[in-house]
GUNU-412911 format. One line per field, with one value per residue (C-alpha): residue number from 1; x, y, z. Coordinates in Angstrom, 2 decimals, always signed. Example, Ala and Ser with C-alpha at 12.3 -4.5 7.8 and 13.67 -1.06 7.14 Angstrom:
BEGIN
i: c(1;2)
east: c(+12.30;+13.67)
north: c(-4.50;-1.06)
up: c(+7.80;+7.14)
end
This chain:
BEGIN
i: c(1;2;3;4;5;6;7;8;9;10;11;12;13;14;15;16;17;18;19;20;21;22;23;24;25;26;27;28;29;30;31;32;33;34;35;36;37;38;39;40;41;42;43;44;45;46;47;48;49;50;51;52;53;54;55;56;57;58;59;60;61;62;63;64;65;66;67;68;69;70;71;72;73;74;75;76;77;78;79;80;81;82;83;84;85;86;87;88;89;90;91;92;93;94;95;96;97;98;99;100;101;102;103;104;105;106;107;108;109;110;111;112;113;114;115;116;117;118;119;120;121;122;123;124;125;126;127;128;129;130;131;132;133;134;135;136;137;138;139;140;141;142;143;144;145;146;147;148;149;150;151;152;153;154;155;156;157;158;159;160;161;162;163;164;165;166;167;168;169;170;171;172;173;174;175)
east: c(+247.14;+249.32;+248.91;+251.66;+250.50;+252.87;+252.49;+255.87;+257.60;+261.13;+260.21;+257.96;+257.36;+253.90;+253.63;+250.84;+250.34;+246.84;+246.23;+243.37;+242.02;+238.41;+235.83;+237.46;+241.41;+243.35;+246.08;+249.52;+251.33;+250.52;+253.81;+256.06;+259.72;+261.83;+264.13;+267.68;+267.75;+271.58;+273.69;+273.67;+270.42;+271.81;+272.77;+269.38;+267.74;+270.15;+269.47;+265.75;+265.72;+267.31;+264.63;+262.08;+263.65;+263.73;+259.91;+259.27;+261.53;+259.89;+256.36;+256.67;+253.69;+251.90;+251.10;+251.85;+250.21;+251.56;+250.11;+250.60;+252.62;+250.63;+250.96;+252.43;+249.73;+250.39;+251.20;+250.96;+254.15;+257.50;+259.37;+262.18;+259.34;+257.94;+261.42;+262.23;+258.85;+259.43;+262.91;+261.72;+258.58;+260.95;+263.42;+261.04;+258.81;+262.03;+262.81;+259.06;+259.35;+262.62;+261.13;+258.03;+258.81;+255.77;+255.06;+253.19;+249.99;+249.76;+246.57;+246.19;+244.91;+241.62;+240.88;+241.71;+239.62;+236.89;+237.33;+237.31;+234.67;+231.46;+229.33;+229.28;+231.53;+234.88;+237.08;+239.97;+243.13;+242.49;+239.57;+241.46;+242.63;+239.04;+237.74;+240.02;+239.98;+235.77;+236.41;+238.89;+236.89;+240.13;+241.03;+243.58;+247.30;+248.09;+251.39;+251.52;+254.12;+256.77;+256.58;+253.04;+251.13;+247.75;+248.84;+248.69;+252.47;+251.72;+253.46;+250.02;+248.44;+251.07;+250.73;+246.82;+247.40;+249.21;+246.47;+244.39;+246.33;+246.12;+242.34;+241.87;+243.88;+242.29;+238.76;+239.96;+241.29;+238.02;+235.48)
north: c(+205.80;+202.70;+199.62;+196.90;+193.51;+191.04;+187.42;+186.51;+183.21;+181.73;+179.75;+182.21;+185.63;+186.98;+190.68;+192.61;+196.30;+197.83;+201.45;+203.16;+205.71;+204.31;+202.64;+199.30;+199.14;+198.19;+195.35;+196.87;+193.70;+190.18;+188.14;+186.21;+185.69;+182.88;+183.93;+182.40;+178.99;+178.77;+180.99;+181.91;+183.16;+186.77;+186.44;+185.04;+188.00;+190.55;+189.26;+189.11;+192.49;+193.77;+192.40;+193.92;+197.30;+196.87;+195.99;+199.08;+201.70;+200.29;+200.55;+203.31;+202.25;+204.77;+202.34;+198.64;+195.68;+192.51;+189.39;+188.48;+185.46;+182.43;+181.54;+178.45;+175.21;+171.91;+169.50;+172.09;+174.16;+173.92;+176.36;+176.47;+177.41;+180.15;+181.58;+181.59;+183.51;+185.85;+186.83;+187.22;+189.08;+191.54;+192.08;+192.86;+194.96;+197.01;+197.47;+198.87;+201.05;+202.61;+203.04;+205.32;+205.89;+204.29;+200.90;+198.34;+197.19;+193.58;+191.62;+187.75;+185.53;+185.31;+188.99;+188.76;+185.99;+187.48;+190.83;+189.45;+186.79;+187.20;+185.57;+184.00;+180.97;+181.69;+180.76;+178.62;+179.04;+177.24;+179.61;+182.87;+183.41;+183.28;+185.27;+188.37;+188.00;+188.27;+191.27;+193.10;+192.16;+190.71;+187.32;+185.71;+185.48;+181.93;+180.42;+176.80;+174.12;+173.84;+170.34;+170.01;+172.85;+171.85;+171.96;+175.34;+176.16;+176.41;+179.84;+181.22;+181.03;+183.14;+185.60;+185.63;+185.91;+189.10;+190.24;+189.42;+191.28;+194.28;+194.21;+193.65;+196.89;+198.86;+197.89;+198.89;+202.46;+202.87;+202.19)
up: c(+245.30;+245.06;+247.48;+248.02;+249.17;+250.39;+251.13;+252.74;+253.46;+253.18;+250.05;+248.15;+248.22;+246.45;+245.67;+244.09;+243.73;+243.17;+241.78;+243.07;+240.67;+240.07;+242.00;+241.26;+241.75;+238.76;+239.18;+238.31;+238.99;+240.57;+240.68;+243.06;+243.38;+245.27;+247.97;+247.87;+249.45;+249.53;+252.21;+255.86;+256.85;+257.12;+253.50;+252.31;+254.04;+252.72;+249.28;+249.85;+251.18;+247.93;+245.86;+248.02;+247.86;+244.03;+243.97;+246.26;+243.89;+240.64;+241.79;+244.44;+246.80;+249.02;+251.25;+251.98;+253.59;+254.64;+255.89;+259.42;+259.97;+261.27;+265.05;+265.78;+265.27;+266.94;+264.13;+261.34;+261.71;+263.71;+265.69;+263.19;+260.44;+262.75;+263.34;+259.49;+258.82;+261.52;+260.10;+256.69;+257.89;+260.43;+257.25;+254.80;+256.85;+257.90;+254.33;+253.75;+256.71;+255.18;+251.99;+252.99;+256.71;+257.78;+259.20;+256.81;+258.03;+259.22;+258.48;+259.75;+257.29;+259.11;+258.74;+254.99;+254.21;+256.05;+254.50;+251.03;+251.23;+249.12;+251.51;+255.03;+253.70;+254.59;+251.46;+251.55;+250.08;+246.68;+246.11;+246.66;+243.18;+241.61;+244.68;+244.00;+240.39;+240.85;+243.11;+240.92;+237.55;+236.02;+234.76;+237.42;+235.93;+236.73;+236.36;+235.12;+236.15;+233.08;+232.79;+233.06;+231.40;+232.62;+236.64;+238.24;+239.93;+243.61;+243.59;+241.92;+245.23;+246.56;+244.20;+244.72;+248.59;+247.99;+245.72;+248.51;+251.13;+249.06;+248.42;+251.88;+252.58;+250.03;+251.57;+254.98;+253.50;+251.78;+254.68)
end
């Protein structure tokens, strides 16, 4: 079985595919792409949907899980941000539905973090790459900034979140 995990935003979309053939799922891909910044929001959504369709056709997932958009939080998000996230999530969710004729599973950030934690301590965003790497027994494929080779690119954390989504979904399916 192949599981596609998605971490969606209007800035970066993390995507990962796990293949479950053994006790420990194997990472097929853990990456990200940048939605276009130019054009109307419909043009941006159409281009993003096209990229998602390419990913779906390339990796042929059997099931798909998406990180639920964050609810509005005073001082941390704006209505504009939430609206943009909702547009991208709905567009990508519909593309996923069209691909395999089933609704993707949506998980909240908190459900994912509770589901993958190693102990009682809830991991923060910066701990997710190493946490999923330890769960999957891999070395996390960090991306580094082009100008400063020792600094981890923020997109690595979006890719890690998508891997956490896929792994959490795997755990839910195998309870």
